[in-house]
N, C-alpha and C positions, 0 to 999 in steps of 0.2 A: 393753531388754526385761526384764521381770520373770520370774525363774525360778520355776516352780511347784514348790516343795519343801514337804513337809509341815510343816516348821518355819518357813516363811516367814510372818511375821505378816500380810502383805497377802493371801496365798493363803487363810489360815485365816479372816481377817475377811470376805473377799468370799464365801467358801463359806458361812459362817454367815449372812451377809446374804441370800443367795439362798435358803437353807434356811428361814429365818424368814419371808421374804416368801411363799414357796410354801406353807408350812404355814398361814399366816394366811389366804391366799386359799382354800385347801381347807377350812379351818375355817368361814369365812364362807359358803361354798357349802353345806357340810353343814348348817349351822344353818338356813338358809332352806329347804332342800329337805326337812329332817326335821320341820319344824314342821307339825303337823296343822292344816289350815285351818278345820275346823269345831269349834264348842264347844257342848255341850249346855247350854242356859240355861233350859229349862223343858219340862214335858211330863208325861205320865202313866206314864212308864217308871221303873224302879228304877235310875236312873243318878245319879251325883253331879253336882250343879250345877257347871258350869264344866269338866266332863270334856272334854278336847280329843281329837278323833279324826278319822277320815276317813269320807267318804260315798262309797259305791259305787252306781253306777247299773247294776243288773243287768237281765237279760232280763225278769224277772217282778216286780221291785220295787226299792225302795231299801234299802240296808243301811248303818246307821251303827254304827261300832265305835270304842270308846275303851277305855282300861285298865279302867274300871269295869264294862264289859259291852257288849252290842250290842243293836240293835233292827233287825228286818226288817219292812218295810212293803210288803205286796203292792200292786201298782198297782190291782188290782181293788177293794181296800178303801179307796182314797183318795177322799175327798169334796171336799177343798180343798187347794190349794197356793198359798202367797203368799210373795213376797219384798218386804219393806217396811222402813221405818225404825222401825216399831212394830208392835204387834199391832192388827189391825183390829177395829172394833166388832163385826163379824160373828163373829170368833173369841172375843172377850170375852163376847158374849151366849150363846155355846154352853155347854151344860151339861157342863162338863169336870171330871172329878175329878182335879185337878192334884196330882201327887206332888211336883213341883218347880214352884213358882209362877214364871212368867217375868216379866222386868222389864216395867213398863208405861211406862217413860220413852221418849220419842221421840228418836231419833238424827237427825243431819243427813242421813246417807245410808242407803240400804237396807242392812240388815245382818241382819235376822231372816228366816230361811227357816222358814216354818211349814207343817206338814203335818198335816191332820186326816184321820183314817181311822176306820173302824168295824170292830170285831172282836166277834163274837157279840152284836151289838146295842148295844154300848157305844162311845161316842165316845172316841177316843184322840187325843193330840196329841204332836207332836215339834217343838220350837222350837230351831233351831240358829242360832248367831251366826256369820256369815261375811262377810268383806270383799267388796265388789262385784267387784274384779278376780279374786278367787278363785272367786266364784260364777258369773261370766259364762259360762265354758265348760260348766257344768253345766246351765244353763237349757235350751239347745237339746237337749241329750242327754236330759234328763228328759222333755221334751215329746215328743221323737221316740220314746223307748222306751215311755212310758206311754200315749201317745195323748190325754193331758190337758194343759190349759194351766196354766202357773204365772202367777198374777196378779202383775204387777210394778207397784209403786206409782209409781216414777219411772224413766223410761228412762235408759239410760246416756248418751245424748246430752245430757241435762240435767245430768248429773254431771260431764261433761268440761269 
């Protein structure tokens, strides 16, 4: 039987090993939990391109917040919501005064959540990049709260 004494090299080594493995596990968990899933990649708002943040589905609208600022979009102002691997022709043909030009390249999977909305007669846009597994729980909640549908280009069954 090994005696657990503070100066016992086996005791110290095993304690360090346990401590390192637990801290690595905690660090890995914290990294994935703290990464904001949404990234501002285009729109009419004064936000930095690539600003990562979180999207909240509120009672009256959507709220996107990142370190560069925030955007609140009332459900009543929304005219179109899409989740696609690119921007649709419908969005590209709309007369939008882009402050941040969104990418026009097509990705393999749905990753662009686009929201068009009208404020004081002007068309505004919010284009967020988000992975399909991160977006999945938001789709039903957005439709339920807003009473409007999100046009999804490819269903999740096709992606699995």
